[in-house]
C-alpha positions as CSV (number, residue, x, y, z in Angstrom):
1,M,177.9,291.2,-32.8
2,I,179.8,290.4,-29.5
3,I,182.2,293.3,-30.0
4,G,179.7,295.7,-30.6
5,A,177.8,294.7,-27.5
6,A,181.3,295.4,-25.6
7,V,181.7,298.7,-27.0
8,V,177.9,299.7,-26.0
9,A,178.7,298.6,-22.8
10,C,181.9,300.3,-22.2
11,V,180.1,303.6,-23.6
12,L,177.7,303.3,-21.2
13,L,180.1,302.4,-18.3
14,A,182.1,305.3,-19.4
15,G,178.9,307.5,-19.2
16,L,178.3,305.9,-15.3
17,A,181.7,306.6,-14.4
18,V,181.5,310.5,-15.5
19,L,178.0,311.0,-13.7
20,Q,180.0,309.3,-10.8
21,V,182.7,311.7,-11.0
22,L,180.2,314.7,-11.2
23,L,178.6,313.3,-8.0
24,F,181.9,313.0,-6.1
25,A,182.7,316.7,-7.1
26,G,179.3,317.7,-5.4
27,R,177.1,318.1,-8.4
28,P,173.3,318.4,-7.9
29,L,172.4,315.2,-9.7
30,G,172.0,312.7,-6.8
31,R,168.4,312.0,-7.6
32,F,169.9,310.0,-10.5
33,A,171.9,307.6,-8.1
34,W,172.3,306.1,-4.7
35,G,168.3,306.0,-4.3
36,G,168.1,309.3,-5.3
37,Q,167.5,310.5,-1.5
38,H,170.1,313.5,-1.7
39,E,170.4,315.9,-4.4
40,V,173.9,316.6,-3.3
41,L,175.8,313.4,-2.3
42,P,177.1,313.6,1.6
43,R,180.8,312.7,2.2
44,H,180.0,308.8,2.4
45,L,178.2,308.8,-1.0
46,R,181.0,310.7,-2.5
47,I,183.3,308.1,-1.7
48,G,181.2,305.5,-3.0
49,S,180.8,307.3,-6.5
50,A,185.0,307.4,-6.5
51,V,185.1,303.7,-5.8
52,S,182.4,303.6,-8.4
53,V,184.7,304.9,-11.2
54,V,187.1,302.2,-10.6
55,L,184.8,299.5,-10.5
56,Y,183.5,300.6,-13.8
57,A,186.8,300.5,-15.2
58,A,187.4,297.1,-14.1
59,F,183.9,296.3,-15.5
60,G,185.2,297.4,-18.7
61,A,188.1,295.5,-19.1
62,V,186.2,292.2,-17.8
63,V,183.9,293.2,-20.8
64,L,186.6,293.8,-23.4
65,Q,188.3,290.8,-22.4
66,A,185.5,288.4,-22.5
67,A,184.9,289.7,-26.2
68,E,188.3,289.0,-27.0
69,V,189.0,292.9,-27.5
70,L,191.7,293.1,-25.0
71,S,194.1,290.7,-23.2
72,V,195.0,292.0,-19.7
73,L,193.1,289.6,-17.3
74,P,193.8,285.9,-16.8
75,D,190.8,284.3,-19.2
76,A,189.4,282.7,-16.2
77,V,188.7,286.0,-14.5
78,A,186.7,287.2,-17.7
79,D,185.2,284.0,-18.2
80,V,183.7,284.3,-14.7
81,G,183.2,287.9,-14.3
82,I,181.2,288.5,-17.2
83,W,178.9,286.2,-16.0
84,V,179.1,288.0,-12.7
85,L,178.8,291.4,-14.4
86,T,175.5,289.9,-16.1
87,G,173.9,289.2,-12.8
88,Y,175.0,292.0,-10.9
89,F,173.2,294.2,-14.0
90,A,170.1,292.3,-13.9
91,L,170.0,292.8,-10.3
92,G,170.4,296.2,-11.2
93,I,167.3,296.3,-13.0
94,V,165.1,295.3,-10.1
95,L,166.9,297.6,-7.7
96,N,166.8,300.8,-10.0
97,G,163.1,300.0,-10.8
98,I,162.3,299.8,-7.4
99,S,163.8,303.3,-6.6
100,R,161.7,305.9,-4.6
101,S,163.9,308.5,-7.1
102,L,161.6,308.8,-10.4
103,P,164.9,310.3,-12.4
104,E,166.7,307.2,-11.1
105,R,163.9,304.6,-12.2
106,L,163.3,306.3,-15.8
107,V,167.5,306.8,-16.6
108,M,169.1,304.2,-14.5
109,T,166.8,301.3,-15.1
110,P,166.9,301.3,-19.3
111,V,170.8,301.8,-18.7
112,V,171.1,298.8,-16.5
113,T,169.2,296.7,-18.8
114,V,170.8,297.6,-21.7
115,L,174.0,296.6,-19.8
116,A,172.8,293.4,-18.9
117,V,171.7,292.3,-22.4
118,C,174.8,293.4,-23.7
119,C,177.1,291.5,-21.0
120,L,174.9,288.4,-21.7
121,V,175.4,288.5,-25.5
122,V,179.2,288.8,-24.7
123,A,179.3,286.0,-22.2
124,L,176.9,283.5,-24.6
125,G,179.6,284.5,-27.6
């Protein structure tokens, strides 16, 4: 169950990374991210999207390490990091849920809910 939750979390993180790459490239998908205020992101949010891709890769490493699938980080980083990610994604449920962008609310709220649950499963494992 723990490894399955970690795999689901990493698949979702990979999907989010693809979205952020597309946003960085100037695709008109801004309604799904960054508050949905811009169809095509302005430069500063594109940079944020690029940073997000790197962060999602780090998040995936933390999840996989906490699930004992990888061994690339100190155990303490994974042990604390998985709880930080659980809280981060739980906060994301609220923030996406109150977004002014309907597409962001409808798509991203369920995504971060699943991420929060998967991280909690891994953290408790």
